[in-house]
mmCIF entry with sequence, helices, sheets and N, C-alpha, C, O atoms, coordinates in Angstrom:
data_MODEL
# 
_entry.id   MODEL 
# 
_entity.id                         1 
_entity.type                       polymer 
_entity.pdbx_number_of_molecules   1 
# 
_entity_poly.entity_id                      1 
_entity_poly.type                           'polypeptide(L)' 
_entity_poly.nstd_linkage                   no 
_entity_poly.nstd_monomer                   no 
_entity_poly.pdbx_seq_one_letter_code       MSDKPRPCPICSRPRVAAVAPFCSERCRDRDLSRWFGEGYAVPGRPALPEEIARAED 
_entity_poly.pdbx_seq_one_letter_code_can   MSDKPRPCPICSRPRVAAVAPFCSERCRDRDLSRWFGEGYAVPGRPALPEEIARAED 
_entity_poly.pdbx_strand_id                 A 
# 
loop_
_entity_poly_seq.entity_id 
_entity_poly_seq.num 
_entity_poly_seq.mon_id 
_entity_poly_seq.hetero 
1 1  MET n 
1 2  SER n 
1 3  ASP n 
1 4  LYS n 
1 5  PRO n 
1 6  ARG n 
1 7  PRO n 
1 8  CYS n 
1 9  PRO n 
1 10 ILE n 
1 11 CYS n 
1 12 SER n 
1 13 ARG n 
1 14 PRO n 
1 15 ARG n 
1 16 VAL n 
1 17 ALA n 
1 18 ALA n 
1 19 VAL n 
1 20 ALA n 
1 21 PRO n 
1 22 PHE n 
1 23 CYS n 
1 24 SER n 
1 25 GLU n 
1 26 ARG n 
1 27 CYS n 
1 28 ARG n 
1 29 ASP n 
1 30 ARG n 
1 31 ASP n 
1 32 LEU n 
1 33 SER n 
1 34 ARG n 
1 35 TRP n 
1 36 PHE n 
1 37 GLY n 
1 38 GLU n 
1 39 GLY n 
1 40 TYR n 
1 41 ALA n 
1 42 VAL n 
1 43 PRO n 
1 44 GLY n 
1 45 ARG n 
1 46 PRO n 
1 47 ALA n 
1 48 LEU n 
1 49 PRO n 
1 50 GLU n 
1 51 GLU n 
1 52 ILE n 
1 53 ALA n 
1 54 ARG n 
1 55 ALA n 
1 56 GLU n 
1 57 ASP n 
# 
_struct_asym.id          A 
_struct_asym.entity_id   1 
# 
loop_
_struct_conf.conf_type_id 
_struct_conf.id 
_struct_conf.pdbx_PDB_helix_id 
_struct_conf.beg_label_comp_id 
_struct_conf.beg_label_asym_id 
_struct_conf.beg_label_seq_id 
_struct_conf.pdbx_beg_PDB_ins_code 
_struct_conf.end_label_comp_id 
_struct_conf.end_label_asym_id 
_struct_conf.end_label_seq_id 
_struct_conf.pdbx_end_PDB_ins_code 
_struct_conf.beg_auth_comp_id 
_struct_conf.beg_auth_asym_id 
_struct_conf.beg_auth_seq_id 
_struct_conf.end_auth_comp_id 
_struct_conf.end_auth_asym_id 
_struct_conf.end_auth_seq_id 
_struct_conf.pdbx_PDB_helix_class 
_struct_conf.details 
_struct_conf.pdbx_PDB_helix_length 
HELX_P HELX_P1 AA1 ALA A 17 ? VAL A 19 ? ALA A 17 VAL A 19 5 ? 3  
HELX_P HELX_P2 AA2 GLU A 25 ? PHE A 36 ? GLU A 25 PHE A 36 1 ? 12 
HELX_P HELX_P3 AA3 PRO A 49 ? GLU A 56 ? PRO A 49 GLU A 56 1 ? 8  
# 
_struct_conf_type.id          HELX_P 
_struct_conf_type.criteria    ? 
_struct_conf_type.reference   ? 
# 
loop_
_atom_site.group_PDB 
_atom_site.id 
_atom_site.type_symbol 
_atom_site.label_atom_id 
_atom_site.label_alt_id 
_atom_site.label_comp_id 
_atom_site.label_asym_id 
_atom_site.label_entity_id 
_atom_site.label_seq_id 
_atom_site.pdbx_PDB_ins_code 
_atom_site.Cartn_x 
_atom_site.Cartn_y 
_atom_site.Cartn_z 
_atom_site.occupancy 
_atom_site.B_iso_or_equiv 
_atom_site.pdbx_formal_charge 
_atom_site.auth_seq_id 
_atom_site.auth_comp_id 
_atom_site.auth_asym_id 
_atom_site.auth_atom_id 
_atom_site.pdbx_PDB_model_num 
ATOM 1   N N  . MET A 1 1  ? 30.455 65.574 38.449 1.00 0.00 ? 1  MET A N  1 
ATOM 2   C CA . MET A 1 1  ? 29.323 65.597 37.531 1.00 0.00 ? 1  MET A CA 1 
ATOM 3   C C  . MET A 1 1  ? 28.068 65.128 38.272 1.00 0.00 ? 1  MET A C  1 
ATOM 4   O O  . MET A 1 1  ? 28.103 64.119 38.975 1.00 0.00 ? 1  MET A O  1 
ATOM 5   N N  . SER A 1 2  ? 26.989 65.844 38.118 1.00 0.00 ? 2  SER A N  1 
ATOM 6   C CA . SER A 1 2  ? 25.745 65.549 38.807 1.00 0.00 ? 2  SER A CA 1 
ATOM 7   C C  . SER A 1 2  ? 24.846 64.679 37.943 1.00 0.00 ? 2  SER A C  1 
ATOM 8   O O  . SER A 1 2  ? 24.778 64.847 36.726 1.00 0.00 ? 2  SER A O  1 
ATOM 9   N N  . ASP A 1 3  ? 24.153 63.740 38.595 1.00 0.00 ? 3  ASP A N  1 
ATOM 10  C CA . ASP A 1 3  ? 23.194 62.892 37.889 1.00 0.00 ? 3  ASP A CA 1 
ATOM 11  C C  . ASP A 1 3  ? 21.785 63.457 37.991 1.00 0.00 ? 3  ASP A C  1 
ATOM 12  O O  . ASP A 1 3  ? 20.816 62.791 37.627 1.00 0.00 ? 3  ASP A O  1 
ATOM 13  N N  . LYS A 1 4  ? 21.671 64.685 38.485 1.00 0.00 ? 4  LYS A N  1 
ATOM 14  C CA . LYS A 1 4  ? 20.376 65.332 38.633 1.00 0.00 ? 4  LYS A CA 1 
ATOM 15  C C  . LYS A 1 4  ? 19.784 65.592 37.250 1.00 0.00 ? 4  LYS A C  1 
ATOM 16  O O  . LYS A 1 4  ? 20.464 66.136 36.380 1.00 0.00 ? 4  LYS A O  1 
ATOM 17  N N  . PRO A 1 5  ? 18.505 65.204 37.036 1.00 0.00 ? 5  PRO A N  1 
ATOM 18  C CA . PRO A 1 5  ? 17.881 65.438 35.725 1.00 0.00 ? 5  PRO A CA 1 
ATOM 19  C C  . PRO A 1 5  ? 17.815 66.927 35.399 1.00 0.00 ? 5  PRO A C  1 
ATOM 20  O O  . PRO A 1 5  ? 17.573 67.759 36.273 1.00 0.00 ? 5  PRO A O  1 
ATOM 21  N N  . ARG A 1 6  ? 18.032 67.239 34.145 1.00 0.00 ? 6  ARG A N  1 
ATOM 22  C CA . ARG A 1 6  ? 17.957 68.637 33.704 1.00 0.00 ? 6  ARG A CA 1 
ATOM 23  C C  . ARG A 1 6  ? 16.492 69.025 33.554 1.00 0.00 ? 6  ARG A C  1 
ATOM 24  O O  . ARG A 1 6  ? 15.662 68.189 33.196 1.00 0.00 ? 6  ARG A O  1 
ATOM 25  N N  . PRO A 1 7  ? 16.171 70.284 33.826 1.00 0.00 ? 7  PRO A N  1 
ATOM 26  C CA . PRO A 1 7  ? 14.780 70.731 33.723 1.00 0.00 ? 7  PRO A CA 1 
ATOM 27  C C  . PRO A 1 7  ? 14.357 70.954 32.269 1.00 0.00 ? 7  PRO A C  1 
ATOM 28  O O  . PRO A 1 7  ? 15.173 70.911 31.347 1.00 0.00 ? 7  PRO A O  1 
ATOM 29  N N  . CYS A 1 8  ? 13.083 71.188 32.101 1.00 0.00 ? 8  CYS A N  1 
ATOM 30  C CA . CYS A 1 8  ? 12.515 71.521 30.792 1.00 0.00 ? 8  CYS A CA 1 
ATOM 31  C C  . CYS A 1 8  ? 13.228 72.755 30.251 1.00 0.00 ? 8  CYS A C  1 
ATOM 32  O O  . CYS A 1 8  ? 13.362 73.744 30.971 1.00 0.00 ? 8  CYS A O  1 
ATOM 33  N N  . PRO A 1 9  ? 13.689 72.723 29.001 1.00 0.00 ? 9  PRO A N  1 
ATOM 34  C CA . PRO A 1 9  ? 14.415 73.865 28.449 1.00 0.00 ? 9  PRO A CA 1 
ATOM 35  C C  . PRO A 1 9  ? 13.529 75.091 28.185 1.00 0.00 ? 9  PRO A C  1 
ATOM 36  O O  . PRO A 1 9  ? 14.050 76.182 27.955 1.00 0.00 ? 9  PRO A O  1 
ATOM 37  N N  . ILE A 1 10 ? 12.221 74.932 28.213 1.00 0.00 ? 10 ILE A N  1 
ATOM 38  C CA . ILE A 1 10 ? 11.316 76.049 27.960 1.00 0.00 ? 10 ILE A CA 1 
ATOM 39  C C  . ILE A 1 10 ? 10.918 76.751 29.256 1.00 0.00 ? 10 ILE A C  1 
ATOM 40  O O  . ILE A 1 10 ? 10.996 77.977 29.343 1.00 0.00 ? 10 ILE A O  1 
ATOM 41  N N  . CYS A 1 11 ? 10.491 75.984 30.268 1.00 0.00 ? 11 CYS A N  1 
ATOM 42  C CA . CYS A 1 11 ? 9.946  76.610 31.478 1.00 0.00 ? 11 CYS A CA 1 
ATOM 43  C C  . CYS A 1 11 ? 10.683 76.244 32.764 1.00 0.00 ? 11 CYS A C  1 
ATOM 44  O O  . CYS A 1 11 ? 10.367 76.779 33.826 1.00 0.00 ? 11 CYS A O  1 
ATOM 45  N N  . SER A 1 12 ? 11.644 75.356 32.686 1.00 0.00 ? 12 SER A N  1 
ATOM 46  C CA . SER A 1 12 ? 12.477 74.925 33.822 1.00 0.00 ? 12 SER A CA 1 
ATOM 47  C C  . SER A 1 12 ? 11.768 74.036 34.840 1.00 0.00 ? 12 SER A C  1 
ATOM 48  O O  . SER A 1 12 ? 12.309 73.799 35.920 1.00 0.00 ? 12 SER A O  1 
ATOM 49  N N  . ARG A 1 13 ? 10.589 73.546 34.528 1.00 0.00 ? 13 ARG A N  1 
ATOM 50  C CA . ARG A 1 13 ? 9.922  72.575 35.415 1.00 0.00 ? 13 ARG A CA 1 
ATOM 51  C C  . ARG A 1 13 ? 10.570 71.215 35.202 1.00 0.00 ? 13 ARG A C  1 
ATOM 52  O O  . ARG A 1 13 ? 11.310 71.026 34.236 1.00 0.00 ? 13 ARG A O  1 
ATOM 53  N N  . PRO A 1 14 ? 10.299 70.254 36.104 1.00 0.00 ? 14 PRO A N  1 
ATOM 54  C CA . PRO A 1 14 ? 10.862 68.901 35.931 1.00 0.00 ? 14 PRO A CA 1 
ATOM 55  C C  . PRO A 1 14 ? 10.358 68.246 34.646 1.00 0.00 ? 14 PRO A C  1 
ATOM 56  O O  . PRO A 1 14 ? 9.206  68.421 34.250 1.00 0.00 ? 14 PRO A O  1 
ATOM 57  N N  . ARG A 1 15 ? 11.243 67.495 34.010 1.00 0.00 ? 15 ARG A N  1 
ATOM 58  C CA . ARG A 1 15 ? 10.898 66.782 32.775 1.00 0.00 ? 15 ARG A CA 1 
ATOM 59  C C  . ARG A 1 15 ? 9.891  65.673 33.037 1.00 0.00 ? 15 ARG A C  1 
ATOM 60  O O  . ARG A 1 15 ? 9.782  65.165 34.153 1.00 0.00 ? 15 ARG A O  1 
ATOM 61  N N  . VAL A 1 16 ? 9.154  65.304 31.986 1.00 0.00 ? 16 VAL A N  1 
ATOM 62  C CA . VAL A 1 16 ? 8.235  64.175 32.012 1.00 0.00 ? 16 VAL A CA 1 
ATOM 63  C C  . VAL A 1 16 ? 8.709  63.223 30.918 1.00 0.00 ? 16 VAL A C  1 
ATOM 64  O O  . VAL A 1 16 ? 8.899  63.636 29.774 1.00 0.00 ? 16 VAL A O  1 
ATOM 65  N N  . ALA A 1 17 ? 8.898  61.960 31.261 1.00 0.00 ? 17 ALA A N  1 
ATOM 66  C CA . ALA A 1 17 ? 9.481  60.990 30.329 1.00 0.00 ? 17 ALA A CA 1 
ATOM 67  C C  . ALA A 1 17 ? 8.730  60.909 29.003 1.00 0.00 ? 17 ALA A C  1 
ATOM 68  O O  . ALA A 1 17 ? 9.359  60.756 27.956 1.00 0.00 ? 17 ALA A O  1 
ATOM 69  N N  . ALA A 1 18 ? 7.419  61.008 29.022 1.00 0.00 ? 18 ALA A N  1 
ATOM 70  C CA . ALA A 1 18 ? 6.626  60.862 27.796 1.00 0.00 ? 18 ALA A CA 1 
ATOM 71  C C  . ALA A 1 18 ? 6.886  61.965 26.782 1.00 0.00 ? 18 ALA A C  1 
ATOM 72  O O  . ALA A 1 18 ? 6.683  61.753 25.586 1.00 0.00 ? 18 ALA A O  1 
ATOM 73  N N  . VAL A 1 19 ? 7.330  63.135 27.225 1.00 0.00 ? 19 VAL A N  1 
ATOM 74  C CA . VAL A 1 19 ? 7.564  64.261 26.321 1.00 0.00 ? 19 VAL A CA 1 
ATOM 75  C C  . VAL A 1 19 ? 8.973  64.831 26.490 1.00 0.00 ? 19 VAL A C  1 
ATOM 76  O O  . VAL A 1 19 ? 9.233  65.978 26.129 1.00 0.00 ? 19 VAL A O  1 
ATOM 77  N N  . ALA A 1 20 ? 9.878  64.021 27.041 1.00 0.00 ? 20 ALA A N  1 
ATOM 78  C CA . ALA A 1 20 ? 11.257 64.466 27.297 1.00 0.00 ? 20 ALA A CA 1 
ATOM 79  C C  . ALA A 1 20 ? 11.875 65.008 26.026 1.00 0.00 ? 20 ALA A C  1 
ATOM 80  O O  . ALA A 1 20 ? 11.648 64.454 24.950 1.00 0.00 ? 20 ALA A O  1 
ATOM 81  N N  . PRO A 1 21 ? 12.635 66.054 26.120 1.00 0.00 ? 21 PRO A N  1 
ATOM 82  C CA . PRO A 1 21 ? 13.192 66.692 27.312 1.00 0.00 ? 21 PRO A CA 1 
ATOM 83  C C  . PRO A 1 21 ? 12.303 67.779 27.894 1.00 0.00 ? 21 PRO A C  1 
ATOM 84  O O  . PRO A 1 21 ? 12.780 68.617 28.659 1.00 0.00 ? 21 PRO A O  1 
ATOM 85  N N  . PHE A 1 22 ? 11.026 67.783 27.548 1.00 0.00 ? 22 PHE A N  1 
ATOM 86  C CA . PHE A 1 22 ? 10.112 68.814 28.018 1.00 0.00 ? 22 PHE A CA 1 
ATOM 87  C C  . PHE A 1 22 ? 9.280  68.302 29.187 1.00 0.00 ? 22 PHE A C  1 
ATOM 88  O O  . PHE A 1 22 ? 9.337  67.125 29.544 1.00 0.00 ? 22 PHE A O  1 
ATOM 89  N N  . CYS A 1 23 ? 8.500  69.217 29.780 1.00 0.00 ? 23 CYS A N  1 
ATOM 90  C CA . CYS A 1 23 ? 7.648  68.849 30.910 1.00 0.00 ? 23 CYS A CA 1 
ATOM 91  C C  . CYS A 1 23 ? 6.221  68.577 30.471 1.00 0.00 ? 23 CYS A C  1 
ATOM 92  O O  . CYS A 1 23 ? 5.455  67.946 31.199 1.00 0.00 ? 23 CYS A O  1 
ATOM 93  N N  . SER A 1 24 ? 5.857  69.053 29.276 1.00 0.00 ? 24 SER A N  1 
ATOM 94  C CA . SER A 1 24 ? 4.479  68.903 28.809 1.00 0.00 ? 24 SER A CA 1 
ATOM 95  C C  . SER A 1 24 ? 4.430  69.021 27.288 1.00 0.00 ? 24 SER A C  1 
ATOM 96  O O  . SER A 1 24 ? 5.388  69.453 26.648 1.00 0.00 ? 24 SER A O  1 
ATOM 97  N N  . GLU A 1 25 ? 3.298  68.629 26.736 1.00 0.00 ? 25 GLU A N  1 
ATOM 98  C CA . GLU A 1 25 ? 3.107  68.784 25.294 1.00 0.00 ? 25 GLU A CA 1 
ATOM 99  C C  . GLU A 1 25 ? 3.097  70.261 24.915 1.00 0.00 ? 25 GLU A C  1 
ATOM 100 O O  . GLU A 1 25 ? 3.533  70.629 23.824 1.00 0.00 ? 25 GLU A O  1 
ATOM 101 N N  . ARG A 1 26 ? 2.604  71.102 25.809 1.00 0.00 ? 26 ARG A N  1 
ATOM 102 C CA . ARG A 1 26 ? 2.574  72.545 25.540 1.00 0.00 ? 26 ARG A CA 1 
ATOM 103 C C  . ARG A 1 26 ? 3.987  73.076 25.330 1.00 0.00 ? 26 ARG A C  1 
ATOM 104 O O  . ARG A 1 26 ? 4.229  73.807 24.370 1.00 0.00 ? 26 ARG A O  1 
ATOM 105 N N  . CYS A 1 27 ? 4.927  72.723 26.209 1.00 0.00 ? 27 CYS A N  1 
ATOM 106 C CA . CYS A 1 27 ? 6.308  73.185 26.055 1.00 0.00 ? 27 CYS A CA 1 
ATOM 107 C C  . CYS A 1 27 ? 6.951  72.580 24.806 1.00 0.00 ? 27 CYS A C  1 
ATOM 108 O O  . CYS A 1 27 ? 7.719  73.247 24.113 1.00 0.00 ? 27 CYS A O  1 
ATOM 109 N N  . ARG A 1 28 ? 6.640  71.337 24.527 1.00 0.00 ? 28 ARG A N  1 
ATOM 110 C CA . ARG A 1 28 ? 7.170  70.696 23.312 1.00 0.00 ? 28 ARG A CA 1 
ATOM 111 C C  . ARG A 1 28 ? 6.680  71.444 22.071 1.00 0.00 ? 28 ARG A C  1 
ATOM 112 O O  . ARG A 1 28 ? 7.451  71.691 21.143 1.00 0.00 ? 28 ARG A O  1 
ATOM 113 N N  . ASP A 1 29 ? 5.401  71.799 22.061 1.00 0.00 ? 29 ASP A N  1 
ATOM 114 C CA . ASP A 1 29 ? 4.837  72.521 20.917 1.00 0.00 ? 29 ASP A CA 1 
ATOM 115 C C  . ASP A 1 29 ? 5.393  73.943 20.824 1.00 0.00 ? 29 ASP A C  1 
ATOM 116 O O  . ASP A 1 29 ? 5.598  74.448 19.720 1.00 0.00 ? 29 ASP A O  1 
ATOM 117 N N  . ARG A 1 30 ? 5.638  74.591 21.951 1.00 0.00 ? 30 ARG A N  1 
ATOM 118 C CA . ARG A 1 30 ? 6.245  75.937 21.932 1.00 0.00 ? 30 ARG A CA 1 
ATOM 119 C C  . ARG A 1 30 ? 7.638  75.876 21.309 1.00 0.00 ? 30 ARG A C  1 
ATOM 120 O O  . ARG A 1 30 ? 8.014  76.758 20.537 1.00 0.00 ? 30 ARG A O  1 
ATOM 121 N N  . ASP A 1 31 ? 8.402  74.835 21.642 1.00 0.00 ? 31 ASP A N  1 
ATOM 122 C CA . ASP A 1 31 ? 9.732  74.670 21.077 1.00 0.00 ? 31 ASP A CA 1 
ATOM 123 C C  . ASP A 1 31 ? 9.651  74.458 19.564 1.00 0.00 ? 31 ASP A C  1 
ATOM 124 O O  . ASP A 1 31 ? 10.410 75.067 18.809 1.00 0.00 ? 31 ASP A O  1 
ATOM 125 N N  . LEU A 1 32 ? 8.746  73.609 19.129 1.00 0.00 ? 32 LEU A N  1 
ATOM 126 C CA . LEU A 1 32 ? 8.577  73.358 17.698 1.00 0.00 ? 32 LEU A CA 1 
ATOM 127 C C  . LEU A 1 32 ? 8.165  74.635 16.970 1.00 0.00 ? 32 LEU A C  1 
ATOM 128 O O  . LEU A 1 32 ? 8.634  74.907 15.865 1.00 0.00 ? 32 LEU A O  1 
ATOM 129 N N  . SER A 1 33 ? 7.297  75.405 17.589 1.00 0.00 ? 33 SER A N  1 
ATOM 130 C CA . SER A 1 33 ? 6.870  76.669 17.005 1.00 0.00 ? 33 SER A CA 1 
ATOM 131 C C  . SER A 1 33 ? 8.041  77.633 16.838 1.00 0.00 ? 33 SER A C  1 
ATOM 132 O O  . SER A 1 33 ? 8.106  78.363 15.849 1.00 0.00 ? 33 SER A O  1 
ATOM 133 N N  . ARG A 1 34 ? 8.957  77.640 17.787 1.00 0.00 ? 34 ARG A N  1 
ATOM 134 C CA . ARG A 1 34 ? 10.140 78.496 17.678 1.00 0.00 ? 34 ARG A CA 1 
ATOM 135 C C  . ARG A 1 34 ? 10.995 78.084 16.491 1.00 0.00 ? 34 ARG A C  1 
ATOM 136 O O  . ARG A 1 34 ? 11.530 78.946 15.795 1.00 0.00 ? 34 ARG A O  1 
ATOM 137 N N  . TRP A 1 35 ? 11.136 76.786 16.243 1.00 0.00 ? 35 TRP A N  1 
ATOM 138 C CA . TRP A 1 35 ? 11.912 76.330 15.076 1.00 0.00 ? 35 TRP A CA 1 
ATOM 139 C C  . TRP A 1 35 ? 11.221 76.759 13.788 1.00 0.00 ? 35 TRP A C  1 
ATOM 140 O O  . TRP A 1 35 ? 11.870 77.271 12.875 1.00 0.00 ? 35 TRP A O  1 
ATOM 141 N N  . PHE A 1 36 ? 9.902  76.552 13.709 1.00 0.00 ? 36 PHE A N  1 
ATOM 142 C CA . PHE A 1 36 ? 9.168  76.921 12.495 1.00 0.00 ? 36 PHE A CA 1 
ATOM 143 C C  . PHE A 1 36 ? 9.163  78.426 12.273 1.00 0.00 ? 36 PHE A C  1 
ATOM 144 O O  . PHE A 1 36 ? 9.203  78.883 11.131 1.00 0.00 ? 36 PHE A O  1 
ATOM 145 N N  . GLY A 1 37 ? 9.115  79.199 13.351 1.00 0.00 ? 37 GLY A N  1 
ATOM 146 C CA . GLY A 1 37 ? 9.060  80.645 13.247 1.00 0.00 ? 37 GLY A CA 1 
ATOM 147 C C  . GLY A 1 37 ? 10.422 81.295 13.183 1.00 0.00 ? 37 GLY A C  1 
ATOM 148 O O  . GLY A 1 37 ? 10.530 82.516 13.295 1.00 0.00 ? 37 GLY A O  1 
ATOM 149 N N  . GLU A 1 38 ? 11.461 80.506 13.005 1.00 0.00 ? 38 GLU A N  1 
ATOM 150 C CA . GLU A 1 38 ? 12.842 80.978 12.910 1.00 0.00 ? 38 GLU A CA 1 
ATOM 151 C C  . GLU A 1 38 ? 13.321 81.654 14.195 1.00 0.00 ? 38 GLU A C  1 
ATOM 152 O O  . GLU A 1 38 ? 14.178 82.537 14.164 1.00 0.00 ? 38 GLU A O  1 
ATOM 153 N N  . GLY A 1 39 ? 12.751 81.222 15.329 1.00 0.00 ? 39 GLY A N  1 
ATOM 154 C CA . GLY A 1 39 ? 13.216 81.708 16.617 1.00 0.00 ? 39 GLY A CA 1 
ATOM 155 C C  . GLY A 1 39 ? 14.556 81.100 16.986 1.00 0.00 ? 39 GLY A C  1 
ATOM 156 O O  . GLY A 1 39 ? 15.294 81.654 17.802 1.00 0.00 ? 39 GLY A O  1 
ATOM 157 N N  . TYR A 1 40 ? 14.867 79.970 16.391 1.00 0.00 ? 40 TYR A N  1 
ATOM 158 C CA . TYR A 1 40 ? 16.153 79.307 16.573 1.00 0.00 ? 40 TYR A CA 1 
ATOM 159 C C  . TYR A 1 40 ? 16.857 79.303 15.218 1.00 0.00 ? 40 TYR A C  1 
ATOM 160 O O  . TYR A 1 40 ? 16.218 79.400 14.170 1.00 0.00 ? 40 TYR A O  1 
ATOM 161 N N  . ALA A 1 41 ? 18.160 79.191 15.260 1.00 0.00 ? 41 ALA A N  1 
ATOM 162 C CA . ALA A 1 41 ? 18.911 79.097 14.019 1.00 0.00 ? 41 ALA A CA 1 
ATOM 163 C C  . ALA A 1 41 ? 20.176 78.285 14.249 1.00 0.00 ? 41 ALA A C  1 
ATOM 164 O O  . ALA A 1 41 ? 20.779 78.347 15.321 1.00 0.00 ? 41 ALA A O  1 
ATOM 165 N N  . VAL A 1 42 ? 20.564 77.539 13.255 1.00 0.00 ? 42 VAL A N  1 
ATOM 166 C CA . VAL A 1 42 ? 21.810 76.788 13.296 1.00 0.00 ? 42 VAL A CA 1 
ATOM 167 C C  . VAL A 1 42 ? 22.891 77.716 12.755 1.00 0.00 ? 42 VAL A C  1 
ATOM 168 O O  . VAL A 1 42 ? 22.722 78.286 11.677 1.00 0.00 ? 42 VAL A O  1 
ATOM 169 N N  . PRO A 1 43 ? 23.998 77.882 13.475 1.00 0.00 ? 43 PRO A N  1 
ATOM 170 C CA . PRO A 1 43 ? 25.021 78.816 13.011 1.00 0.00 ? 43 PRO A CA 1 
ATOM 171 C C  . PRO A 1 43 ? 25.634 78.387 11.679 1.00 0.00 ? 43 PRO A C  1 
ATOM 172 O O  . PRO A 1 43 ? 25.803 77.199 11.407 1.00 0.00 ? 43 PRO A O  1 
ATOM 173 N N  . GLY A 1 44 ? 25.951 79.354 10.882 1.00 0.00 ? 44 GLY A N  1 
ATOM 174 C CA . GLY A 1 44 ? 26.586 79.103 9.593  1.00 0.00 ? 44 GLY A CA 1 
ATOM 175 C C  . GLY A 1 44 ? 26.003 80.020 8.535  1.00 0.00 ? 44 GLY A C  1 
ATOM 176 O O  . GLY A 1 44 ? 25.017 80.719 8.767  1.00 0.00 ? 44 GLY A O  1 
ATOM 177 N N  . ARG A 1 45 ? 26.617 80.004 7.393  1.00 0.00 ? 45 ARG A N  1 
ATOM 178 C CA . ARG A 1 45 ? 26.124 80.846 6.316  1.00 0.00 ? 45 ARG A CA 1 
ATOM 179 C C  . ARG A 1 45 ? 24.884 80.213 5.690  1.00 0.00 ? 45 ARG A C  1 
ATOM 180 O O  . ARG A 1 45 ? 24.741 78.991 5.721  1.00 0.00 ? 45 ARG A O  1 
ATOM 181 N N  . PRO A 1 46 ? 23.998 81.005 5.130  1.00 0.00 ? 46 PRO A N  1 
ATOM 182 C CA . PRO A 1 46 ? 22.825 80.455 4.452  1.00 0.00 ? 46 PRO A CA 1 
ATOM 183 C C  . PRO A 1 46 ? 23.248 79.648 3.223  1.00 0.00 ? 46 PRO A C  1 
ATOM 184 O O  . PRO A 1 46 ? 24.231 79.981 2.560  1.00 0.00 ? 46 PRO A O  1 
ATOM 185 N N  . ALA A 1 47 ? 22.507 78.598 2.930  1.00 0.00 ? 47 ALA A N  1 
ATOM 186 C CA . ALA A 1 47 ? 22.793 77.774 1.754  1.00 0.00 ? 47 ALA A CA 1 
ATOM 187 C C  . ALA A 1 47 ? 22.389 78.523 0.495  1.00 0.00 ? 47 ALA A C  1 
ATOM 188 O O  . ALA A 1 47 ? 21.365 79.205 0.467  1.00 0.00 ? 47 ALA A O  1 
ATOM 189 N N  . LEU A 1 48 ? 23.194 78.391 -0.534 1.00 0.00 ? 48 LEU A N  1 
ATOM 190 C CA . LEU A 1 48 ? 22.886 78.986 -1.831 1.00 0.00 ? 48 LEU A CA 1 
ATOM 191 C C  . LEU A 1 48 ? 21.861 78.115 -2.549 1.00 0.00 ? 48 LEU A C  1 
ATOM 192 O O  . LEU A 1 48 ? 21.855 76.900 -2.353 1.00 0.00 ? 48 LEU A O  1 
ATOM 193 N N  . PRO A 1 49 ? 20.995 78.702 -3.374 1.00 0.00 ? 49 PRO A N  1 
ATOM 194 C CA . PRO A 1 49 ? 19.990 77.908 -4.091 1.00 0.00 ? 49 PRO A CA 1 
ATOM 195 C C  . PRO A 1 49 ? 20.611 76.760 -4.892 1.00 0.00 ? 49 PRO A C  1 
ATOM 196 O O  . PRO A 1 49 ? 20.021 75.684 -4.993 1.00 0.00 ? 49 PRO A O  1 
ATOM 197 N N  . GLU A 1 50 ? 21.808 76.989 -5.467 1.00 0.00 ? 50 GLU A N  1 
ATOM 198 C CA . GLU A 1 50 ? 22.461 75.933 -6.248 1.00 0.00 ? 50 GLU A CA 1 
ATOM 199 C C  . GLU A 1 50 ? 22.838 74.750 -5.346 1.00 0.00 ? 50 GLU A C  1 
ATOM 200 O O  . GLU A 1 50 ? 22.762 73.597 -5.772 1.00 0.00 ? 50 GLU A O  1 
ATOM 201 N N  . GLU A 1 51 ? 23.236 75.027 -4.125 1.00 0.00 ? 51 GLU A N  1 
ATOM 202 C CA . GLU A 1 51 ? 23.619 73.957 -3.194 1.00 0.00 ? 51 GLU A CA 1 
ATOM 203 C C  . GLU A 1 51 ? 22.395 73.158 -2.787 1.00 0.00 ? 51 GLU A C  1 
ATOM 204 O O  . GLU A 1 51 ? 22.468 71.939 -2.636 1.00 0.00 ? 51 GLU A O  1 
ATOM 205 N N  . ILE A 1 52 ? 21.284 73.828 -2.611 1.00 0.00 ? 52 ILE A N  1 
ATOM 206 C CA . ILE A 1 52 ? 20.030 73.136 -2.249 1.00 0.00 ? 52 ILE A CA 1 
ATOM 207 C C  . ILE A 1 52 ? 19.595 72.246 -3.399 1.00 0.00 ? 52 ILE A C  1 
ATOM 208 O O  . ILE A 1 52 ? 19.186 71.107 -3.172 1.00 0.00 ? 52 ILE A O  1 
ATOM 209 N N  . ALA A 1 53 ? 19.675 72.743 -4.637 1.00 0.00 ? 53 ALA A N  1 
ATOM 210 C CA . ALA A 1 53 ? 19.280 71.960 -5.812 1.00 0.00 ? 53 ALA A CA 1 
ATOM 211 C C  . ALA A 1 53 ? 20.155 70.716 -5.950 1.00 0.00 ? 53 ALA A C  1 
ATOM 212 O O  . ALA A 1 53 ? 19.653 69.637 -6.263 1.00 0.00 ? 53 ALA A O  1 
ATOM 213 N N  . ARG A 1 54 ? 21.460 70.861 -5.719 1.00 0.00 ? 54 ARG A N  1 
ATOM 214 C CA . ARG A 1 54 ? 22.374 69.704 -5.807 1.00 0.00 ? 54 ARG A CA 1 
ATOM 215 C C  . ARG A 1 54 ? 22.035 68.674 -4.731 1.00 0.00 ? 54 ARG A C  1 
ATOM 216 O O  . ARG A 1 54 ? 22.084 67.473 -4.997 1.00 0.00 ? 54 ARG A O  1 
ATOM 217 N N  . ALA A 1 55 ? 21.701 69.113 -3.546 1.00 0.00 ? 55 ALA A N  1 
ATOM 218 C CA . ALA A 1 55 ? 21.392 68.201 -2.444 1.00 0.00 ? 55 ALA A CA 1 
ATOM 219 C C  . ALA A 1 55 ? 20.100 67.424 -2.706 1.00 0.00 ? 55 ALA A C  1 
ATOM 220 O O  . ALA A 1 55 ? 19.948 66.293 -2.243 1.00 0.00 ? 55 ALA A O  1 
ATOM 221 N N  . GLU A 1 56 ? 19.183 68.024 -3.437 1.00 0.00 ? 56 GLU A N  1 
ATOM 222 C CA . GLU A 1 56 ? 17.901 67.363 -3.742 1.00 0.00 ? 56 GLU A CA 1 
ATOM 223 C C  . GLU A 1 56 ? 18.051 66.310 -4.827 1.00 0.00 ? 56 GLU A C  1 
ATOM 224 O O  . GLU A 1 56 ? 17.194 65.434 -4.940 1.00 0.00 ? 56 GLU A O  1 
ATOM 225 N N  . ASP A 1 57 ? 19.097 66.364 -5.622 1.00 0.00 ? 57 ASP A N  1 
ATOM 226 C CA . ASP A 1 57 ? 19.321 65.381 -6.698 1.00 0.00 ? 57 ASP A CA 1 
ATOM 227 C C  . ASP A 1 57 ? 19.825 64.072 -6.190 1.00 0.00 ? 57 ASP A C  1 
ATOM 228 O O  . ASP A 1 57 ? 20.058 63.153 -6.975 1.00 0.00 ? 57 ASP A O  1 
# 
């Protein structure tokens, strides 16, 4: 197993501790934008409206 730091998941540049696991605020914001824009998804079936309503109670 290597102790070599993993690169930024967006652009593969070296990570910066202040914005880890990214290299810059720009890459961090690009990642967040992908989540908001449904560029990423968690595997599984979509939640039914009734399940969402129960979870909010």
